[in-house]
C-alpha positions in Angstrom: -13.5 15.7 21.7 -12.2 12.8 19.6 -11.3 15.1 16.7 -9.6 17.5 19.0 -7.5 14.6 20.5 -6.4 13.5 17.1 -5.6 17.0 16.0 -3.3 17.2 19.0 -1.7 13.9 18.1 -1.2 15.2 14.5 0.5 18.2 15.8 2.7 16.1 18.1 3.5 13.7 15.3 4.7 16.6 13.1 6.9 17.8 15.9 8.4 14.4 16.8 9.0 13.4 13.2 10.6 16.7 12.4 13.1 16.1 15.2 13.7 12.4 14.2 14.4 13.4 10.6 17.7 15.0 11.6 19.0 11.4 11.7 17.6 10.3 8.3 19.9 10.3 5.2 18.8 10.0 1.6 20.4 7.3 -0.6 22.0 9.7 -3.0 20.6 8.0 -6.1 19.9 9.8 -9.3 16.2 10.8 -9.8 14.2 7.9 -11.3 11.8 8.2 -14.2 8.9 6.4 -15.8 9.6 4.4 -19.0 7.8 6.9 -21.3 7.0 10.2 -19.6 5.0 11.5 -22.6 2.7 8.5 -22.9 2.3 7.6 -19.2 -1.3 8.1 -18.0 -0.7 7.3 -14.3 2.4 6.7 -12.1 2.3 5.3 -8.6 4.4 3.5 -6.1 3.2 0.6 -4.0 4.7 -0.7 -0.7 3.6 -3.0 2.1 4.4 -4.1 5.6 6.2 -1.1 7.0 5.7 -2.5 10.5 6.7 0.8 12.2 7.3 0.3 15.9 7.6 2.9 18.6 10.9 1.6 20.0 12.6 0.8 16.6 14.3 4.0 15.4 16.4 2.1 12.9 13.3 0.9 11.2 11.9 4.4 11.1 15.1 5.7 9.5 15.0 3.0 6.8 11.3 3.8 6.2 12.0 7.5 5.8 15.0 7.0 3.6 13.0 4.8 1.3 10.1 7.3 1.2 12.6 9.9 -0.1 13.6 7.5 -2.8 10.0 7.1 -3.9 9.7 10.9 -4.0 12.9 11.3 -6.0 11.4 11.2 -9.5 11.8 13.4 -12.5 8.0 14.0 -12.2 5.7 13.9 -9.2 4.1 10.5 -8.5 0.3 10.5 -8.9 -0.1 8.2 -5.9 1.6 6.2 -3.2 -0.2 3.2 -1.8 0.7 1.3 1.4 -0.8 -2.2 1.7 -1.3 -2.5 5.4 0.7 -3.7 8.5 1.7 -0.1 8.5 2.3 -0.5 12.3 3.4 -3.4 14.4 0.7 -3.1 17.1 -1.7 -0.4 16.0 -0.4 1.9 18.8 -1.0 5.7 18.7 2.8 6.4 18.7 3.3 4.0 15.8 0.6 5.6 13.8 2.0 9.0 14.6 5.4 8.0 13.3 4.0 6.3 10.2 1.6 8.9 9.1 3.9 11.7 10.3 6.7 10.5 8.1 4.4 10.1 5.1 3.2 13.6 5.6 6.7 15.0 6.1 8.1 13.5 2.9 4.9 13.7 0.8 6.1 11.3 -1.9 3.1 11.6 -4.2 0.0 13.8 -5.0 -2.2 11.2 -3.4 -1.5 9.0 -0.4 -3.7 5.9 0.2 -3.2 3.6 3.2 -4.8 0.2 3.4 -5.5 -1.7 6.6 -3.5 -4.7 7.8 -3.9 -7.3 10.5 -1.2 -5.8 12.7 -3.0 -2.4 12.5 -6.0 -3.9 14.3 -4.2 -6.1 16.8 -3.1 -9.2 14.8 -6.0 -11.3 16.2 -5.6 -10.1 19.8 -6.6 -6.4 19.7 -9.9 -4.5 20.2 -11.0 -4.2 16.5 -13.6 -1.5 17.1 -11.1 0.7 18.9 -8.2 0.1 16.4 -10.2 0.5 13.2 -11.4 3.9 14.5 -7.8 4.8 15.1 -6.8 3.7 11.5 -9.7 5.7 10.0 -8.9 8.8 12.2 -5.3 9.0 11.2 -6.1 8.5 7.5 -8.7 11.3 7.7 -6.7 13.6 9.8 -3.4 13.4 7.8 -4.7 12.9 4.3 -8.4 14.0 4.3 -9.3 10.5 3.1 -12.9 10.9 4.0 -13.3 7.2 4.8 -15.6 5.5 7.4 -14.8 1.8 6.6 -11.7 -0.3 5.8 -13.0 -0.6 2.2 -13.3 2.4 -0.1 -12.1 3.6 -3.5 -10.4 6.6 -5.0 -10.3 7.6 -8.7 -6.9 8.9 -9.8 -6.4 10.2 -13.4 -9.6 8.3 -14.3 -8.4 4.9 -12.9 -10.0 3.2 -10.0 -8.0 2.3 -6.9 -10.2 -0.1 -4.9 -9.1 -0.8 -1.3 -10.3 -3.8 0.7 -9.8 -4.6 4.4 -10.4 -7.1 7.1 -13.5 -6.5 9.3 -12.3 -8.3 12.4 -9.1 -8.6 14.3 -7.5 -11.6 12.7 -4.0 -12.8 11.9 -3.6 -14.8 8.7 -7.2 -14.8 7.7 -9.2 -11.9 6.4 -12.8 -11.3 7.7 -15.1 -10.2 4.9 -18.8 -9.4 5.2 -21.4 -9.5 2.4 -21.6 -5.7 2.6 -18.0 -5.5 1.5 -18.5 -8.0 -1.3 -21.5 -5.9 -2.5 -19.4 -2.8 -2.4 -16.7 -4.6 -4.5 -19.2 -5.7 -7.1 -20.8 -2.3 -7.5 -17.5 -0.5 -7.6 -16.1 -2.9 -10.2 -19.1 -2.2 -12.4 -18.3 1.5 -12.3 -14.5 1.0 -12.6 -14.7 -1.2 -15.8 -17.4 0.8 -17.6 -14.9 2.5 -19.9 -12.6 -0.6 -20.4 -9.8 0.8 -18.3 -7.6 -1.4 -16.0 -8.7 -1.6 -12.4 -6.4 -1.9 -9.4 -7.6 -3.7 -6.3 -5.5 -3.4 -3.2 -5.7 -5.5 -0.1 -3.2 -6.5 2.6 -4.2 -10.2 2.4 -3.8 -12.7 -0.4 -7.2 -14.2 -1.3 -6.1 -17.2 -3.4 -4.3 -18.8 -0.4 -6.6 -18.1 2.5 -9.8 -19.8 3.8 -12.6 -18.1 5.5 -16.2 -17.2 5.0 -16.7 -15.1 1.9 -12.9 -14.6 1.2 -12.8 -16.7 -1.9 -15.9 -14.8 -3.1 -13.5 -11.9 -3.9 -11.9 -13.9 -6.6 -15.3 -14.9 -8.0 -16.1 -11.3 -8.4 -12.8 -10.1 -9.8 -12.7 -12.9 -12.5 -15.9 -11.5 -14.0 -14.1 -8.5 -15.4 -11.2 -7.8 -17.8 -7.9 -6.0 -16.9 -8.1 -6.6 -13.2 -4.9 -6.3 -11.0 -5.0 -7.5 -7.4 -2.1 -6.3 -5.4 -1.3 -7.6 -1.9 1.3 -7.9 0.9 1.2 -9.8 4.2 3.4 -12.8 3.2 6.8 -11.0 3.7 8.0 -13.2 0.8 11.0 -11.8 -1.1 11.0 -11.3 -4.8 10.9 -14.6 -6.6 9.4 -16.4 -9.6 5.8 -16.2 -8.3 5.8 -12.6 -7.3 3.4 -12.0 -10.3 0.8 -14.7 -11.0 -2.3 -15.0 -13.1 -5.2 -16.6 -11.2 -8.5 -17.0 -13.0 -7.6 -14.2 -15.4 -6.7 -11.8 -12.5 -3.1 -10.6 -12.4 -1.9 -10.9 -8.8 1.2 -9.1 -7.5 2.7 -9.9 -4.1 4.7 -6.9 -2.7 7.6 -7.8 -0.3 8.1 -6.3 3.2 9.1 -2.7 3.0 11.1 -2.2 6.1 13.2 -4.5 8.3 16.2 -4.0 10.6 16.9 -7.7 10.7 20.5 -8.0 9.4 19.7 -11.4 7.8 17.2 -9.7 5.4 18.8 -8.7 2.1 17.9 -5.2 1.0 16.5 -5.3 -2.6 15.4 -8.9 -2.5 13.8 -9.6 0.9 13.0 -6.1 2.0 13.3 -2.4 1.0 11.3 -3.1 -2.2 8.4 -1.1 -3.6 6.7 -1.5 -7.0 6.3 1.3 -9.4 3.0 1.2 -11.3 2.8 2.8 -14.8 -0.3 2.9 -16.9 -0.2 3.4 -20.7 -3.0 3.3 -23.3 -2.1 -0.3 -24.3 -0.3 -1.7 -21.2 0.2 -1.8 -17.5 3.8 -2.0 -16.2 5.0 -3.0 -12.7 8.7 -2.4 -11.9 10.4 -3.5 -8.7 12.7 -1.0 -7.1 15.2 -1.3 -4.2 14.3 1.9 -2.5 17.0 1.6 0.1 19.9 1.9 -2.4 17.9 3.5 -5.2 18.1 0.8 -7.9 15.7 -0.8 -10.4 15.5 -4.5 -10.1 15.3 -5.3 -13.8 14.5 -9.0 -13.4 11.2 -8.0 -11.8 9.6 -5.8 -14.5 6.2 -7.0 -15.7 4.4 -5.6 -18.7 0.8 -6.7 -19.2 -1.1 -5.7 -22.4 -4.5 -4.2 -21.8 -7.2 -6.4 -23.2 -9.6 -4.5 -25.5 
């Protein structure tokens, strides 16, 4: 019965989003391109904190406009990753709008959606109910085949490892030993050929306290060419957007959507990061997806350690 219910919701989401898209306009920017199309082994876009709300059509319009910008490349993106807080309250209607818009625009070959604290109630929700909802929408819309908030996907030979909280929390991430064991085992697989590894999580782990959380860093620092990418903070782009912490490169992705007039598009919000992988380097490039412009001061090129 549950699968039938979510199938009905998927159908309704497609219908509702189709109607709502009549009010969405693209930004009119020229198609963007990777730095070196011939040598690029993988291209992806990463965004965080969409915070879609059922009663905020303005936020939905901005979200959809920026999805179109991500899609507007000279070649198809290999992946798009959302880092959690996809919804404000984890409600069905919010998930329908979020996943429906992603499905409608289809900005990449692969769509990967991480779990955020707001998606499971922000410390006040029924975790078991809301995690099942998150999993169901992922599986229904994108055939993710996942049963836990942590999983991995191999894209063009590179591991994308997703982590997620295991309780309804706000600013702290709840992690079990089982998830840490998963991370260690997957990192062994991911690094076997010396390729860079990309670990995604909604939460920062070098600023939080909680049982096992710091253990994530202890695991990641055991390997070379590890990139930890997170959201949650809502911090705008600034000098510490990219940091190196115990050999691990950490990238903080700003809030993707906001209808607060005090937020500056392209610095505070509306930002996604393009990820490009080459044989000798990994490149992250910040993009103002609302206006369709590269933010040149926030391009990071990291050599791959051999």
